[in-house]
mmCIF file of the N, C-alpha and C atoms, coordinates in Angstrom:
data_MODEL
# 
_entry.id   MODEL 
# 
loop_
_atom_site.group_PDB 
_atom_site.id 
_atom_site.type_symbol 
_atom_site.label_atom_id 
_atom_site.label_alt_id 
_atom_site.label_comp_id 
_atom_site.label_asym_id 
_atom_site.label_entity_id 
_atom_site.label_seq_id 
_atom_site.pdbx_PDB_ins_code 
_atom_site.Cartn_x 
_atom_site.Cartn_y 
_atom_site.Cartn_z 
_atom_site.occupancy 
_atom_site.B_iso_or_equiv 
_atom_site.pdbx_formal_charge 
_atom_site.auth_seq_id 
_atom_site.auth_comp_id 
_atom_site.auth_asym_id 
_atom_site.auth_atom_id 
_atom_site.pdbx_PDB_model_num 
ATOM 1   N N  . PRO A 1 1  ? 0.823  -1.203  0.000   1.00 0.00 ? 1  PRO A N  1 
ATOM 2   C CA . PRO A 1 1  ? 0.000  0.000   0.000   1.00 0.00 ? 1  PRO A CA 1 
ATOM 3   C C  . PRO A 1 1  ? 0.861  1.259   0.000   1.00 0.00 ? 1  PRO A C  1 
ATOM 4   N N  . MET A 1 2  ? 0.343  2.290   -0.610  1.00 0.00 ? 2  MET A N  1 
ATOM 5   C CA . MET A 1 2  ? 1.030  3.578   -0.616  1.00 0.00 ? 2  MET A CA 1 
ATOM 6   C C  . MET A 1 2  ? 0.135  4.590   0.082   1.00 0.00 ? 2  MET A C  1 
ATOM 7   N N  . HIS A 1 3  ? 0.718  5.326   1.011   1.00 0.00 ? 3  HIS A N  1 
ATOM 8   C CA . HIS A 1 3  ? -0.011 6.320   1.785   1.00 0.00 ? 3  HIS A CA 1 
ATOM 9   C C  . HIS A 1 3  ? 0.652  7.677   1.566   1.00 0.00 ? 3  HIS A C  1 
ATOM 10  N N  . PHE A 1 4  ? -0.118 8.640   1.125   1.00 0.00 ? 4  PHE A N  1 
ATOM 11  C CA . PHE A 1 4  ? 0.392  9.975   0.850   1.00 0.00 ? 4  PHE A CA 1 
ATOM 12  C C  . PHE A 1 4  ? -0.242 10.971  1.809   1.00 0.00 ? 4  PHE A C  1 
ATOM 13  N N  . ILE A 1 5  ? 0.576  11.877  2.298   1.00 0.00 ? 5  ILE A N  1 
ATOM 14  C CA . ILE A 1 5  ? 0.100  12.979  3.129   1.00 0.00 ? 5  ILE A CA 1 
ATOM 15  C C  . ILE A 1 5  ? 0.587  14.255  2.455   1.00 0.00 ? 5  ILE A C  1 
ATOM 16  N N  . HIS A 1 6  ? -0.337 15.154  2.190   1.00 0.00 ? 6  HIS A N  1 
ATOM 17  C CA . HIS A 1 6  ? 0.008  16.346  1.426   1.00 0.00 ? 6  HIS A CA 1 
ATOM 18  C C  . HIS A 1 6  ? -0.601 17.575  2.086   1.00 0.00 ? 6  HIS A C  1 
ATOM 19  N N  . GLY A 1 7  ? 0.125  18.670  2.031   1.00 0.00 ? 7  GLY A N  1 
ATOM 20  C CA . GLY A 1 7  ? -0.376 19.926  2.571   1.00 0.00 ? 7  GLY A CA 1 
ATOM 21  C C  . GLY A 1 7  ? -1.272 20.643  1.577   1.00 0.00 ? 7  GLY A C  1 
ATOM 22  N N  . GLU A 1 8  ? -2.406 21.088  2.047   1.00 0.00 ? 8  GLU A N  1 
ATOM 23  C CA . GLU A 1 8  ? -3.356 21.810  1.196   1.00 0.00 ? 8  GLU A CA 1 
ATOM 24  C C  . GLU A 1 8  ? -2.716 23.045  0.558   1.00 0.00 ? 8  GLU A C  1 
ATOM 25  N N  . LEU A 1 9  ? -1.820 23.701  1.297   1.00 0.00 ? 9  LEU A N  1 
ATOM 26  C CA . LEU A 1 9  ? -1.191 24.935  0.819   1.00 0.00 ? 9  LEU A CA 1 
ATOM 27  C C  . LEU A 1 9  ? 0.265  24.723  0.417   1.00 0.00 ? 9  LEU A C  1 
ATOM 28  N N  . ASP A 1 10 ? 0.598  23.502  0.006   1.00 0.00 ? 10 ASP A N  1 
ATOM 29  C CA . ASP A 1 10 ? 1.973  23.188  -0.403  1.00 0.00 ? 10 ASP A CA 1 
ATOM 30  C C  . ASP A 1 10 ? 2.407  24.157  -1.499  1.00 0.00 ? 10 ASP A C  1 
ATOM 31  N N  . GLU A 1 11 ? 3.486  24.882  -1.236  1.00 0.00 ? 11 GLU A N  1 
ATOM 32  C CA . GLU A 1 11 ? 3.967  25.887  -2.176  1.00 0.00 ? 11 GLU A CA 1 
ATOM 33  C C  . GLU A 1 11 ? 4.899  25.307  -3.236  1.00 0.00 ? 11 GLU A C  1 
ATOM 34  N N  . LEU A 1 12 ? 5.337  24.069  -3.095  1.00 0.00 ? 12 LEU A N  1 
ATOM 35  C CA . LEU A 1 12 ? 6.223  23.447  -4.078  1.00 0.00 ? 12 LEU A CA 1 
ATOM 36  C C  . LEU A 1 12 ? 5.479  22.517  -5.027  1.00 0.00 ? 12 LEU A C  1 
ATOM 37  N N  . ILE A 1 13 ? 4.543  21.762  -4.506  1.00 0.00 ? 13 ILE A N  1 
ATOM 38  C CA . ILE A 1 13 ? 3.753  20.832  -5.311  1.00 0.00 ? 13 ILE A CA 1 
ATOM 39  C C  . ILE A 1 13 ? 2.281  21.118  -5.012  1.00 0.00 ? 13 ILE A C  1 
ATOM 40  N N  . PRO A 1 14 ? 1.595  21.789  -5.917  1.00 0.00 ? 14 PRO A N  1 
ATOM 41  C CA . PRO A 1 14 ? 0.192  22.105  -5.677  1.00 0.00 ? 14 PRO A CA 1 
ATOM 42  C C  . PRO A 1 14 ? -0.630 20.833  -5.425  1.00 0.00 ? 14 PRO A C  1 
ATOM 43  N N  . VAL A 1 15 ? -1.609 20.948  -4.559  1.00 0.00 ? 15 VAL A N  1 
ATOM 44  C CA . VAL A 1 15 ? -2.424 19.787  -4.211  1.00 0.00 ? 15 VAL A CA 1 
ATOM 45  C C  . VAL A 1 15 ? -3.122 19.216  -5.453  1.00 0.00 ? 15 VAL A C  1 
ATOM 46  N N  . ALA A 1 16 ? -3.481 20.044  -6.407  1.00 0.00 ? 16 ALA A N  1 
ATOM 47  C CA . ALA A 1 16 ? -4.108 19.551  -7.643  1.00 0.00 ? 16 ALA A CA 1 
ATOM 48  C C  . ALA A 1 16 ? -3.155 18.635  -8.406  1.00 0.00 ? 16 ALA A C  1 
ATOM 49  N N  . GLN A 1 17 ? -1.870 18.976  -8.417  1.00 0.00 ? 17 GLN A N  1 
ATOM 50  C CA . GLN A 1 17 ? -0.871 18.134  -9.075  1.00 0.00 ? 17 GLN A CA 1 
ATOM 51  C C  . GLN A 1 17 ? -0.740 16.803  -8.340  1.00 0.00 ? 17 GLN A C  1 
ATOM 52  N N  . MET A 1 18 ? -0.742 16.845  -7.018  1.00 0.00 ? 18 MET A N  1 
ATOM 53  C CA . MET A 1 18 ? -0.655 15.611  -6.238  1.00 0.00 ? 18 MET A CA 1 
ATOM 54  C C  . MET A 1 18 ? -1.862 14.726  -6.505  1.00 0.00 ? 18 MET A C  1 
ATOM 55  N N  . ARG A 1 19 ? -3.039 15.324  -6.542  1.00 0.00 ? 19 ARG A N  1 
ATOM 56  C CA . ARG A 1 19 ? -4.255 14.539  -6.810  1.00 0.00 ? 19 ARG A CA 1 
ATOM 57  C C  . ARG A 1 19 ? -4.191 13.877  -8.192  1.00 0.00 ? 19 ARG A C  1 
ATOM 58  N N  . ALA A 1 20 ? -3.683 14.591  -9.183  1.00 0.00 ? 20 ALA A N  1 
ATOM 59  C CA . ALA A 1 20 ? -3.559 14.029  -10.531 1.00 0.00 ? 20 ALA A CA 1 
ATOM 60  C C  . ALA A 1 20 ? -2.577 12.857  -10.540 1.00 0.00 ? 20 ALA A C  1 
ATOM 61  N N  . GLN A 1 21 ? -1.443 13.011  -9.881  1.00 0.00 ? 21 GLN A N  1 
ATOM 62  C CA . GLN A 1 21 ? -0.461 11.925  -9.812  1.00 0.00 ? 21 GLN A CA 1 
ATOM 63  C C  . GLN A 1 21 ? -1.006 10.748  -9.023  1.00 0.00 ? 21 GLN A C  1 
ATOM 64  N N  . TYR A 1 22 ? -1.754 11.037  -7.982  1.00 0.00 ? 22 TYR A N  1 
ATOM 65  C CA . TYR A 1 22 ? -2.351 10.004  -7.143  1.00 0.00 ? 22 TYR A CA 1 
ATOM 66  C C  . TYR A 1 22 ? -3.262 9.094   -7.972  1.00 0.00 ? 22 TYR A C  1 
ATOM 67  N N  . GLN A 1 23 ? -3.997 9.681   -8.901  1.00 0.00 ? 23 GLN A N  1 
ATOM 68  C CA . GLN A 1 23 ? -4.903 8.896   -9.740  1.00 0.00 ? 23 GLN A CA 1 
ATOM 69  C C  . GLN A 1 23 ? -4.159 7.907   -10.635 1.00 0.00 ? 23 GLN A C  1 
ATOM 70  N N  . GLU A 1 24 ? -2.897 8.160   -10.893 1.00 0.00 ? 24 GLU A N  1 
ATOM 71  C CA . GLU A 1 24 ? -2.086 7.287   -11.748 1.00 0.00 ? 24 GLU A CA 1 
ATOM 72  C C  . GLU A 1 24 ? -1.491 6.100   -10.997 1.00 0.00 ? 24 GLU A C  1 
ATOM 73  N N  . ILE A 1 25 ? -1.596 6.089   -9.693  1.00 0.00 ? 25 ILE A N  1 
ATOM 74  C CA . ILE A 1 25 ? -0.989 5.047   -8.857  1.00 0.00 ? 25 ILE A CA 1 
ATOM 75  C C  . ILE A 1 25 ? -2.023 3.960   -8.597  1.00 0.00 ? 25 ILE A C  1 
ATOM 76  N N  . SER A 1 26 ? -1.583 2.719   -8.737  1.00 0.00 ? 26 SER A N  1 
ATOM 77  C CA . SER A 1 26 ? -2.519 1.612   -8.543  1.00 0.00 ? 26 SER A CA 1 
ATOM 78  C C  . SER A 1 26 ? -2.880 1.433   -7.069  1.00 0.00 ? 26 SER A C  1 
ATOM 79  N N  . GLU A 1 27 ? -4.006 0.793   -6.843  1.00 0.00 ? 27 GLU A N  1 
ATOM 80  C CA . GLU A 1 27 ? -4.474 0.460   -5.492  1.00 0.00 ? 27 GLU A CA 1 
ATOM 81  C C  . GLU A 1 27 ? -3.579 -0.621  -4.907  1.00 0.00 ? 27 GLU A C  1 
ATOM 82  N N  . PRO A 1 28 ? -3.517 -0.740  -3.608  1.00 0.00 ? 28 PRO A N  1 
ATOM 83  C CA . PRO A 1 28 ? -4.154 0.098   -2.605  1.00 0.00 ? 28 PRO A CA 1 
ATOM 84  C C  . PRO A 1 28 ? -3.363 1.384   -2.369  1.00 0.00 ? 28 PRO A C  1 
ATOM 85  N N  . ARG A 1 29 ? -4.102 2.445   -2.162  1.00 0.00 ? 29 ARG A N  1 
ATOM 86  C CA . ARG A 1 29 ? -3.481 3.747   -1.926  1.00 0.00 ? 29 ARG A CA 1 
ATOM 87  C C  . ARG A 1 29 ? -4.437 4.615   -1.119  1.00 0.00 ? 29 ARG A C  1 
ATOM 88  N N  . THR A 1 30 ? -3.883 5.563   -0.395  1.00 0.00 ? 30 THR A N  1 
ATOM 89  C CA . THR A 1 30 ? -4.687 6.552   0.319   1.00 0.00 ? 30 THR A CA 1 
ATOM 90  C C  . THR A 1 30 ? -4.003 7.906   0.189   1.00 0.00 ? 30 THR A C  1 
ATOM 91  N N  . LEU A 1 31 ? -4.801 8.940   0.254   1.00 0.00 ? 31 LEU A N  1 
ATOM 92  C CA . LEU A 1 31 ? -4.289 10.306  0.219   1.00 0.00 ? 31 LEU A CA 1 
ATOM 93  C C  . LEU A 1 31 ? -4.989 11.103  1.304   1.00 0.00 ? 31 LEU A C  1 
ATOM 94  N N  . ALA A 1 32 ? -4.204 11.716  2.158   1.00 0.00 ? 32 ALA A N  1 
ATOM 95  C CA . ALA A 1 32 ? -4.732 12.620  3.178   1.00 0.00 ? 32 ALA A CA 1 
ATOM 96  C C  . ALA A 1 32 ? -4.190 14.013  2.878   1.00 0.00 ? 32 ALA A C  1 
ATOM 97  N N  . VAL A 1 33 ? -5.083 14.971  2.759   1.00 0.00 ? 33 VAL A N  1 
ATOM 98  C CA . VAL A 1 33 ? -4.687 16.365  2.547   1.00 0.00 ? 33 VAL A CA 1 
ATOM 99  C C  . VAL A 1 33 ? -4.915 17.100  3.862   1.00 0.00 ? 33 VAL A C  1 
ATOM 100 N N  . ILE A 1 34 ? -3.837 17.670  4.393   1.00 0.00 ? 34 ILE A N  1 
ATOM 101 C CA . ILE A 1 34 ? -3.896 18.375  5.670   1.00 0.00 ? 34 ILE A CA 1 
ATOM 102 C C  . ILE A 1 34 ? -4.296 19.830  5.422   1.00 0.00 ? 34 ILE A C  1 
ATOM 103 N N  . ASP A 1 35 ? -5.461 20.215  5.940   1.00 0.00 ? 35 ASP A N  1 
ATOM 104 C CA . ASP A 1 35 ? -5.972 21.581  5.773   1.00 0.00 ? 35 ASP A CA 1 
ATOM 105 C C  . ASP A 1 35 ? -4.985 22.608  6.315   1.00 0.00 ? 35 ASP A C  1 
ATOM 106 N N  . GLY A 1 36 ? -4.713 23.622  5.502   1.00 0.00 ? 36 GLY A N  1 
ATOM 107 C CA . GLY A 1 36 ? -3.872 24.731  5.927   1.00 0.00 ? 36 GLY A CA 1 
ATOM 108 C C  . GLY A 1 36 ? -2.390 24.428  6.029   1.00 0.00 ? 36 GLY A C  1 
ATOM 109 N N  . ALA A 1 37 ? -1.972 23.224  5.641   1.00 0.00 ? 37 ALA A N  1 
ATOM 110 C CA . ALA A 1 37 ? -0.557 22.845  5.775   1.00 0.00 ? 37 ALA A CA 1 
ATOM 111 C C  . ALA A 1 37 ? 0.235  23.222  4.534   1.00 0.00 ? 37 ALA A C  1 
ATOM 112 N N  . ASN A 1 38 ? 1.473  23.669  4.768   1.00 0.00 ? 38 ASN A N  1 
ATOM 113 C CA . ASN A 1 38 ? 2.378  23.960  3.663   1.00 0.00 ? 38 ASN A CA 1 
ATOM 114 C C  . ASN A 1 38 ? 3.232  22.719  3.373   1.00 0.00 ? 38 ASN A C  1 
ATOM 115 N N  . HIS A 1 39 ? 4.276  22.887  2.572   1.00 0.00 ? 39 HIS A N  1 
ATOM 116 C CA . HIS A 1 39 ? 5.116  21.761  2.167   1.00 0.00 ? 39 HIS A CA 1 
ATOM 117 C C  . HIS A 1 39 ? 5.784  21.066  3.355   1.00 0.00 ? 39 HIS A C  1 
ATOM 118 N N  . LEU A 1 40 ? 6.152  21.832  4.368   1.00 0.00 ? 40 LEU A N  1 
ATOM 119 C CA . LEU A 1 40 ? 6.843  21.263  5.536   1.00 0.00 ? 40 LEU A CA 1 
ATOM 120 C C  . LEU A 1 40 ? 5.890  20.987  6.696   1.00 0.00 ? 40 LEU A C  1 
ATOM 121 N N  . PHE A 1 41 ? 4.596  21.170  6.467   1.00 0.00 ? 41 PHE A N  1 
ATOM 122 C CA . PHE A 1 41 ? 3.579  20.929  7.492   1.00 0.00 ? 41 PHE A CA 1 
ATOM 123 C C  . PHE A 1 41 ? 3.812  21.776  8.745   1.00 0.00 ? 41 PHE A C  1 
ATOM 124 N N  . ASP A 1 42 ? 4.359  22.995  8.553   1.00 0.00 ? 42 ASP A N  1 
ATOM 125 C CA . ASP A 1 42 ? 4.612  23.885  9.693   1.00 0.00 ? 42 ASP A CA 1 
ATOM 126 C C  . ASP A 1 42 ? 3.338  24.083  10.508  1.00 0.00 ? 42 ASP A C  1 
ATOM 127 N N  . GLY A 1 43 ? 3.438  23.831  11.801  1.00 0.00 ? 43 GLY A N  1 
ATOM 128 C CA . GLY A 1 43 ? 2.313  24.005  12.699  1.00 0.00 ? 43 GLY A CA 1 
ATOM 129 C C  . GLY A 1 43 ? 1.241  22.940  12.587  1.00 0.00 ? 43 GLY A C  1 
ATOM 130 N N  . LYS A 1 44 ? 1.495  21.921  11.803  1.00 0.00 ? 44 LYS A N  1 
ATOM 131 C CA . LYS A 1 44 ? 0.493  20.875  11.571  1.00 0.00 ? 44 LYS A CA 1 
ATOM 132 C C  . LYS A 1 44 ? 1.018  19.483  11.912  1.00 0.00 ? 44 LYS A C  1 
ATOM 133 N N  . VAL A 1 45 ? 2.066  19.423  12.702  1.00 0.00 ? 45 VAL A N  1 
ATOM 134 C CA . VAL A 1 45 ? 2.692  18.133  13.030  1.00 0.00 ? 45 VAL A CA 1 
ATOM 135 C C  . VAL A 1 45 ? 1.708  17.199  13.729  1.00 0.00 ? 45 VAL A C  1 
ATOM 136 N N  . ALA A 1 46 ? 0.888  17.729  14.607  1.00 0.00 ? 46 ALA A N  1 
ATOM 137 C CA . ALA A 1 46 ? -0.087 16.883  15.315  1.00 0.00 ? 46 ALA A CA 1 
ATOM 138 C C  . ALA A 1 46 ? -1.068 16.251  14.335  1.00 0.00 ? 46 ALA A C  1 
ATOM 139 N N  . GLU A 1 47 ? -1.528 17.034  13.356  1.00 0.00 ? 47 GLU A N  1 
ATOM 140 C CA . GLU A 1 47 ? -2.457 16.499  12.365  1.00 0.00 ? 47 GLU A CA 1 
ATOM 141 C C  . GLU A 1 47 ? -1.805 15.406  11.529  1.00 0.00 ? 47 GLU A C  1 
ATOM 142 N N  . VAL A 1 48 ? -0.554 15.615  11.150  1.00 0.00 ? 48 VAL A N  1 
ATOM 143 C CA . VAL A 1 48 ? 0.179  14.594  10.389  1.00 0.00 ? 48 VAL A CA 1 
ATOM 144 C C  . VAL A 1 48 ? 0.304  13.327  11.227  1.00 0.00 ? 48 VAL A C  1 
ATOM 145 N N  . GLY A 1 49 ? 0.646  13.481  12.487  1.00 0.00 ? 49 GLY A N  1 
ATOM 146 C CA . GLY A 1 49 ? 0.749  12.329  13.384  1.00 0.00 ? 49 GLY A CA 1 
ATOM 147 C C  . GLY A 1 49 ? -0.567 11.582  13.505  1.00 0.00 ? 49 GLY A C  1 
ATOM 148 N N  . ASP A 1 50 ? -1.669 12.324  13.569  1.00 0.00 ? 50 ASP A N  1 
ATOM 149 C CA . ASP A 1 50 ? -2.988 11.688  13.646  1.00 0.00 ? 50 ASP A CA 1 
ATOM 150 C C  . ASP A 1 50 ? -3.277 10.857  12.401  1.00 0.00 ? 50 ASP A C  1 
ATOM 151 N N  . VAL A 1 51 ? -2.941 11.390  11.233  1.00 0.00 ? 51 VAL A N  1 
ATOM 152 C CA . VAL A 1 51 ? -3.164 10.657  9.983   1.00 0.00 ? 51 VAL A CA 1 
ATOM 153 C C  . VAL A 1 51 ? -2.328 9.381   9.963   1.00 0.00 ? 51 VAL A C  1 
ATOM 154 N N  . ILE A 1 52 ? -1.063 9.495   10.330  1.00 0.00 ? 52 ILE A N  1 
ATOM 155 C CA . ILE A 1 52 ? -0.179 8.324   10.337  1.00 0.00 ? 52 ILE A CA 1 
ATOM 156 C C  . ILE A 1 52 ? -0.690 7.284   11.324  1.00 0.00 ? 52 ILE A C  1 
ATOM 157 N N  . ARG A 1 53 ? -1.045 7.717   12.510  1.00 0.00 ? 53 ARG A N  1 
ATOM 158 C CA . ARG A 1 53 ? -1.541 6.787   13.535  1.00 0.00 ? 53 ARG A CA 1 
ATOM 159 C C  . ARG A 1 53 ? -2.812 6.079   13.056  1.00 0.00 ? 53 ARG A C  1 
ATOM 160 N N  . THR A 1 54 ? -3.731 6.829   12.487  1.00 0.00 ? 54 THR A N  1 
ATOM 161 C CA . THR A 1 54 ? -4.982 6.246   12.005  1.00 0.00 ? 54 THR A CA 1 
ATOM 162 C C  . THR A 1 54 ? -4.725 5.231   10.897  1.00 0.00 ? 54 THR A C  1 
ATOM 163 N N  . ARG A 1 55 ? -3.866 5.572   9.941   1.00 0.00 ? 55 ARG A N  1 
ATOM 164 C CA . ARG A 1 55 ? -3.558 4.632   8.851   1.00 0.00 ? 55 ARG A CA 1 
ATOM 165 C C  . ARG A 1 55 ? -2.896 3.375   9.404   1.00 0.00 ? 55 ARG A C  1 
ATOM 166 N N  . PHE A 1 56 ? -2.004 3.532   10.363  1.00 0.00 ? 56 PHE A N  1 
ATOM 167 C CA . PHE A 1 56 ? -1.335 2.381   10.966  1.00 0.00 ? 56 PHE A CA 1 
ATOM 168 C C  . PHE A 1 56 ? -2.358 1.486   11.662  1.00 0.00 ? 56 PHE A C  1 
ATOM 169 N N  . GLU A 1 57 ? -3.281 2.096   12.399  1.00 0.00 ? 57 GLU A N  1 
ATOM 170 C CA . GLU A 1 57 ? -4.302 1.315   13.101  1.00 0.00 ? 57 GLU A CA 1 
ATOM 171 C C  . GLU A 1 57 ? -5.206 0.580   12.118  1.00 0.00 ? 57 GLU A C  1 
ATOM 172 N N  . ILE A 1 58 ? -5.615 1.250   11.049  1.00 0.00 ? 58 ILE A N  1 
ATOM 173 C CA . ILE A 1 58 ? -6.460 0.606   10.038  1.00 0.00 ? 58 ILE A CA 1 
ATOM 174 C C  . ILE A 1 58 ? -5.714 -0.546  9.385   1.00 0.00 ? 58 ILE A C  1 
ATOM 175 N N  . ARG A 1 59 ? -4.471 -0.305  9.019   1.00 0.00 ? 59 ARG A N  1 
ATOM 176 C CA . ARG A 1 59 ? -3.668 -1.347  8.356   1.00 0.00 ? 59 ARG A CA 1 
ATOM 177 C C  . ARG A 1 59 ? -3.471 -2.540  9.288   1.00 0.00 ? 59 ARG A C  1 
ATOM 178 N N  . THR A 1 60 ? -3.226 -2.283  10.553  1.00 0.00 ? 60 THR A N  1 
ATOM 179 C CA . THR A 1 60 ? -3.039 -3.359  11.527  1.00 0.00 ? 60 THR A CA 1 
ATOM 180 C C  . THR A 1 60 ? -4.318 -4.186  11.649  1.00 0.00 ? 60 THR A C  1 
ATOM 181 N N  . GLU A 1 61 ? -5.467 -3.521  11.696  1.00 0.00 ? 61 GLU A N  1 
ATOM 182 C CA . GLU A 1 61 ? -6.749 -4.229  11.774  1.00 0.00 ? 61 GLU A CA 1 
ATOM 183 C C  . GLU A 1 61 ? -6.988 -5.070  10.525  1.00 0.00 ? 61 GLU A C  1 
ATOM 184 N N  . GLU A 1 62 ? -6.623 -4.546  9.362   1.00 0.00 ? 62 GLU A N  1 
ATOM 185 C CA . GLU A 1 62 ? -6.809 -5.278  8.109   1.00 0.00 ? 62 GLU A CA 1 
ATOM 186 C C  . GLU A 1 62 ? -5.976 -6.553  8.075   1.00 0.00 ? 62 GLU A C  1 
ATOM 187 N N  . GLN A 1 63 ? -4.829 -6.526  8.718   1.00 0.00 ? 63 GLN A N  1 
ATOM 188 C CA . GLN A 1 63 ? -3.930 -7.683  8.706   1.00 0.00 ? 63 GLN A CA 1 
ATOM 189 C C  . GLN A 1 63 ? -4.251 -8.686  9.805   1.00 0.00 ? 63 GLN A C  1 
ATOM 190 N N  . SER A 1 64 ? -5.121 -8.328  10.738  1.00 0.00 ? 64 SER A N  1 
ATOM 191 C CA . SER A 1 64 ? -5.457 -9.221  11.858  1.00 0.00 ? 64 SER A CA 1 
ATOM 192 C C  . SER A 1 64 ? -6.426 -10.298 11.435  1.00 0.00 ? 64 SER A C  1 
# 
């Protein structure tokens, strides 16, 4: 599986570009867009951690 986390306000790779590339990747895949986050997720570390934790928990449940 491929898991992507992207900042809504990423100044280097626009979220629209990420969404287009995401569509080209085969399943299984997930994309989480962090509201208000830039490329480095400044001030959004907790939200990124929440996404990672949630994906890990879901993946662990799927493998059980």
